[in-house]
C-alpha positions, 0 to 999 in steps of 0.5 A: 500499500502507497502512503499518500502525502499528508494535508497539513493544515499549516499550508493548507489555510491561514484560518486553521492554525492557533494563537500564540504570541511571542510575548506572554499575554495577560492571562485574563485576556480572550481574544474574540474574532470580530465581523471581518467588516468591522476588522478591516472596515470593508467595502463591499468589493473587498468583502467579496474577495475575502468570501471563499465561496467566491474564490472559483468564480471566473471573474474573481482575479479580474475583480481583484485587480482592478480594485487593487490597481485602483487603490495604489493608483489612489494612494490608498495603500491600507486598502490595497494592502487589506485586499492583497492579503485577503487574495494571500488567504484564498490561495493559501486556504485553496492551495492553489498559488499563482506567480501573478500573485507571488510577483505582486507580493514581492512588488508590495514588499519592495514598494510599500510594506515599509508605509504601511503598519505591520499589523496589516502586512503579516501576510507578506512573511505568511504568503512567501514561507507558504509558497515555499512550503508549498514548493517543498522548499522547507528550509527556505520557508523557515526564516519567513515564518520565524519573522512572524513571531517577532511581533507583538500581538496586540488583537485577535487578528495579530494574535492569529497571523502571529500563531500561523507563524509557529503553526508553519514552522511546526509543519516545516520541522514535521515535514523535514521529520524533526518531530520534537521541534514540531511538536514544541511549536504546536503544543505552544499554539495550542496552550495559547489557543485555549484564549480565543474563540477560534475553534477550526484553529484549535482543530488544525492543531490537534490534526497536526499532533495527530500527524505527529503521532501517526508518524512515531507510531503512537496510533492510539493518541493519533486517532484520539486527536483525529476526533478531537480535531473532527469535533473542532471543525463540525462546531466551526462547520469548517467543511474544507478542513473536515475532509483534510482530517478525514484524508489524514485519518485515511493515512492513520488507517493505512499505517494501522493496516485498520479493516475499515481502511477502504470503507472510509476511503470509499465514504470520504470520496463520495461524501466529498463528491456529493458535496459539490465542494470546489478544491482542487488539491483536495479532489486530487488527493481523496482521487489518488486514495480512491484509485487504490480501491479500483485497482484492488478490484481490479476495476482498471477502466474506471482507475484509468478515468481517475488518473486522466481527472488527476492529470487535469487537476495537477495542471489547475493547481500547479504546485510540487505537492500536486505533481508528487501527488499525481506521479505517485498515483500514476505510478501506482496505476501503471504498477496496478494495470500490469505494464509497470512504470513507462517512465522510470527516470521520472520518477527516479529523478523526483525521488532524488529531489524530495531526498534532497529537500529532506522530504520524507514523507513523499520520499516514502511514496517514491521508493515505494512504487519504485520498489514495486515496479522493480519486483513487477519487472523482476529486477530484484537487485533494484527492488532491494536498492528501493527497499533500503531507501524506503526504510531509511526514510521510514526510520527518519520519519518514525524516531521512537524517542518523540513517543515519550516526548509527545507524552510529556510535552502533552502532559505539560500542557494538560496540567496547565503549565506547572512553574518552570522550576517545578517542570525542571525538577520533573524533568530532571527527575524523569531524565534520571529515571530514564538513564536508569532504566536504560542502564537496567535495560541495557544490562538486561539486554546484555544478559539476554544476548548472552544466554541467547549466544550460549543456547545458540551456540550450544544448539549448533553444537547439538546439530553437528554432533546430530549431524557427524552421528548421521553421517557416521551411521549412514557410512556404516551401514553403507560398508555393511551392505558393501561387505554383505554384497561381497560375501553373498557375491562369494557365496554364490559365484564361488562356493556354490559353483565348488558344490555343483562341481562336486556333484557332477564329480560324483557322477552316477554314484552320488546318491545320499551325497548329492541330496546332501549336496543339493541341501547344502547348494539351497542353504547357500543360496538362501544365505546369500539372498538374506545377505544381499537381495539378488539383482537389487540394483536392475529390479530396484526397491518395490520388486525386491520387496514383493520378492522378499514377501513371496519368500516369507509367504512360502516358508512361513504361516503368514499371509503378506500383502502389499500396497506400494506406490514408489516412483523411485525418488530415492538413491539405491543406497536408501532404497537399500536401507528401506528394504532392510527396515521391511526385512528386519520388521518382517523377520521380527513379525515371523519370530515373535508377533503370532501373527496371521497377517501383516501388510507392507505399505509405502506411499510417495508424496510429492516432499515426503515418503511414508513407509508402514508395516503392520501386523495383527499379531500380540503385541508388545510394550514398546518402551520396555522392549526398547530399554532392553539390550537385546531389541537389537532389530527394533533399534537396528530399524530406528538407526536405519530410518534416522541414517535416511533422514526419516523418523521411525514411529512404533505403536504396539497394543493387543491388536497388533503392531504398526511401525511407521516411517516418515521420511522427508525427501531432499532436493 
């Protein structure tokens, strides 16, 4: 799952941040928002320019240009500054920055700013900072926001504007991965926000705190802050920022792997469409999320329509942030549709840019789509390369030390700012406890590591010894079979032939001596077959076992059947050990079991082989028999099973005995 770029309220709107003064105001003062006309002494045209509902009106910029230029010609710098501030607020609110507006801001700053009171020109630094912020130039944006907080507020408007600086500073630090500094600025803002009636701003800070908690993996707090933010936006009837909050909550659900992730995406996207809200930036982001559902459900044609719409929105918004969102979504679409990324160098270049800008959130997005594309193309070396980049970016975002700091700073806010001496004492005690806990943890980790190393070494030693023992047993059995084969060959080829020659030399007078010689030859042949089955290497395991069963039935009062499904996957030496196991088990049945019937089963699967010998004899006590010194036959079966990598299990009761050998095949 690709994580989309977050929507931070610090960049989306001037109205979303909190009230904070660089100098501590009187604790009894409550800054209350006045009517816009009362604050700015607006006429009908300037009041129209301030309304968010009019920003997307096709004639908005022409109305502004005519009014602004007319006020400059008339020398009404205060009114010109007011409407230029209105335009700046509108573009920041909707994250739509125009180069023409940037030029006007620079021109005003150079020629008129010094001629107007500072409280009427705070929008200049705020706009320039947010413009750079929208370009992902966080370090360039910081000086503009810092300049805002050097002013001393004296009313609601100036307090809000100065608070914008603190909130935007927090946003820059957050985007650069410096979450501790972001928290400090956000919590300062929230601390002073309680002295205002600006519920939208309070919701904005809660949303920002939720994002910090999210990226420090404190999901419980993140969810709680998002809920507080939504409550504040509902109270303020702020639809735009309600969608911003829902957008960011989707990211939380993605991080958590929440089961309602796609349900939230679907409901948010449909609610936005039904609202008829005109916000290209928000539509672009929500469309990217919704496309994930379409790709997941293989609704490729609908996904294509979404990506085409996103391209149009990207061109309208015309900002690096929107470009990044579109590029990541386009890459997701191309991967999801099965073709892979068509312009890999473009995505790689974008990754380098965000990496240079220390934009770790978007670095995660680009690294992940490039990794997924490399996997799709089976280029696992590049997939590993991008996985490493992804891991480094996520580690930067997820600095776990900030979690403890979040709790500490939040506690400071909830306890209403204890005296500095008490705070310092608590921090000292807290740090001391942390140090002790860390030292104790370090000692425990070292001890645990030592124990783990000891047991691992012991396990390795046991495994080596078992392996050596198994190899020795296997070699010993192979040597034994080789010697059996030689002796059987000598008996058959030498002794048997000599006896036949002796029989023939007796001629007509062989009589009882000839019969005796025939009996000896028969015994020798039987001994030879027991030492090594005749033609085993040529006829194979199945035929050899069936010959063994036929001989057993012919000389013993025992009915023996077989059910063998074997395709010859074992080596000849391992097959011979299986034969010996069956031979030994059959010998035990004949000698001790008093059985009427027995059955040999061999089943070969894709990865294993099962050998089972069962009879209907009297049975025996397995553990007691194995503990005796004369249980050579059973131990022989167990050891031969181990030698070929199998495990023998013996079960016996009054109904008979079952010996099962499970053997894992090696590739």
